[in-house]
Structures are given as C-alpha cells and as structure tokens.
C-alpha positions as CSV (number, residue, x, y, z in Angstrom):
1,M,-32.1,155.0,53.9
2,K,-28.5,156.2,52.9
3,F,-28.1,156.3,48.8
4,T,-25.2,159.2,47.4
5,A,-25.4,161.5,44.0
6,D,-24.3,158.3,41.9
7,D,-27.3,156.8,43.1
8,L,-29.4,160.0,42.0
9,R,-28.0,160.2,38.7
10,A,-29.1,156.0,38.3
11,A,-32.2,157.0,39.3
12,Y,-32.6,160.1,37.5
13,R,-31.4,157.9,33.5
14,F,-33.9,155.1,34.6
15,L,-36.7,157.9,35.3
16,K,-36.1,159.7,32.1
17,R,-36.3,156.2,30.2
18,V,-39.3,154.5,31.6
19,A,-41.7,157.5,33.2
20,F,-40.5,160.2,31.1
21,N,-40.4,158.5,28.0
22,N,-37.1,160.4,26.9
23,D,-38.3,163.5,27.3
24,R,-35.8,166.1,25.8
25,R,-36.3,168.8,27.5
26,L,-35.0,167.1,30.2
27,P,-30.9,166.7,30.1
28,A,-28.9,164.2,29.9
29,A,-27.6,162.5,33.5
30,D,-24.4,163.8,33.6
31,Q,-25.6,167.9,32.5
32,V,-26.8,167.7,36.1
33,L,-26.0,167.9,39.1
34,F,-27.2,165.6,42.0
35,V,-26.9,165.8,45.4
36,A,-27.5,163.9,48.6
37,K,-28.1,165.3,51.5
38,A,-30.0,165.9,55.1
39,L,-32.5,169.0,53.9
40,K,-34.9,170.6,55.3
41,A,-36.8,169.5,52.7
42,H,-37.4,167.2,50.5
43,G,-35.9,167.7,47.8
44,Y,-35.3,170.2,45.3
45,H,-33.9,172.0,42.0
46,G,-32.2,174.7,40.5
47,T,-29.3,176.3,38.4
48,D,-25.3,176.6,39.0
49,G,-25.0,179.0,36.0
50,S,-26.0,176.9,33.3
51,R,-26.4,173.5,34.8
52,H,-28.8,171.9,36.5
53,C,-29.1,170.8,40.5
54,I,-31.4,168.6,41.8
55,W,-31.0,167.7,46.0
56,V,-33.1,164.9,47.7
57,D,-32.7,164.4,51.0
58,T,-31.4,161.6,52.5
59,S,-32.6,162.5,56.3
60,G,-36.2,161.9,55.7
61,T,-36.7,159.8,52.4
62,K,-37.3,156.0,54.3
63,S,-37.3,153.8,51.6
64,L,-36.5,153.6,47.5
65,D,-39.7,154.5,46.6
66,M,-40.2,157.8,48.0
67,M,-36.4,158.6,46.7
68,L,-38.0,157.9,43.0
69,R,-41.0,160.2,43.9
70,I,-39.2,162.8,45.2
71,L,-36.5,163.3,41.9
72,A,-39.3,162.5,39.7
73,H,-41.0,165.7,41.2
74,E,-37.7,167.9,41.0
75,M,-37.2,166.0,37.0
76,L,-40.6,167.5,36.0
77,H,-39.4,171.0,37.6
78,V,-36.4,171.0,34.7
79,A,-38.3,169.0,32.5
80,L,-41.2,172.1,32.8
81,G,-38.5,174.6,32.7
82,H,-39.0,176.1,36.4
83,D,-35.9,177.7,37.5
84,K,-36.5,181.1,37.2
85,V,-41.0,180.3,38.2
86,P,-41.6,181.8,42.1
87,S,-42.8,178.6,44.2
88,K,-46.5,179.7,44.8
89,Y,-47.0,179.3,41.1
90,A,-44.9,176.0,40.5
91,H,-47.1,173.5,41.4
92,G,-49.5,174.9,39.0
93,C,-52.4,173.2,36.3
94,D,-48.9,172.1,34.3
95,F,-47.5,170.4,36.9
96,K,-50.1,168.4,38.0
97,E,-51.0,167.3,34.6
98,A,-48.0,165.9,34.1
99,A,-47.3,164.7,37.7
100,R,-50.6,162.1,37.0
101,A,-49.2,161.2,33.5
102,I,-45.8,160.2,35.7
103,E,-47.6,159.1,38.3
104,A,-49.6,157.0,35.5
105,E,-46.5,155.5,34.0
106,M,-45.1,154.1,37.4
107,G,-48.3,152.9,38.4
108,W,-47.7,155.6,41.7
109,P,-51.3,156.9,43.5
110,K,-52.5,160.2,42.4
111,G,-50.8,163.0,44.3
112,S,-47.8,161.4,45.0
113,V,-45.2,163.3,42.6
C-alpha cells in the first residue's frame, strides 16, 4: 500500500479523536514527525529531541486497516510514555490493557493492535 507522511498525519488525527477519545497524553499531530518508508519492522516510535516520531512501514503494510492498526500501536507507546522503556518491557500489562480498549472501540479483533 502506498501512503505518505501526510496520510499518517491525517490518520493520527482520526485515531486520536475516535479511538483515543482525544487523549491528552497524545501530542497534536503537527507536533509529531511522521515517516512513511520501507522498514524492517511494521513500525517504530521514538523522539527526536523533544519531538515525538512515528515510523510506519510502507513495504509490508498491505491495507488501510493494517496501517491504522500499526499507527494505533505506535500511538499507544507515545500515550503511555514508552520513549525510554526498553522494548522487552514496552508490551506489558499497561500496554495490553490499553490496546484492548482501542481494539474494542474500533471493532478490531483482540491482539490486533
């Protein structure tokens, strides 16, 4: 699927409003750097100084639904403040509980975010 950083920004705004109920822990879309390119993983999140960054893979992402789920996954890390959390701890109970709430809100299957 072909999509751009601008498409990710628009999808972020949509998910923030609909799936995350305007969660105040998520920065505004214009305060996030979005990168759409071929990656080894589905997505990444991190920071560039004080700015949040979200990368989403363009080569393995096969549908809009998949892109939204990957983006929601990375948004959860941002909302939970996982910038400095080692990856082996980033998918613990807090993440799983929040992911289930997003999945329920969006009508996505359990374990899909």
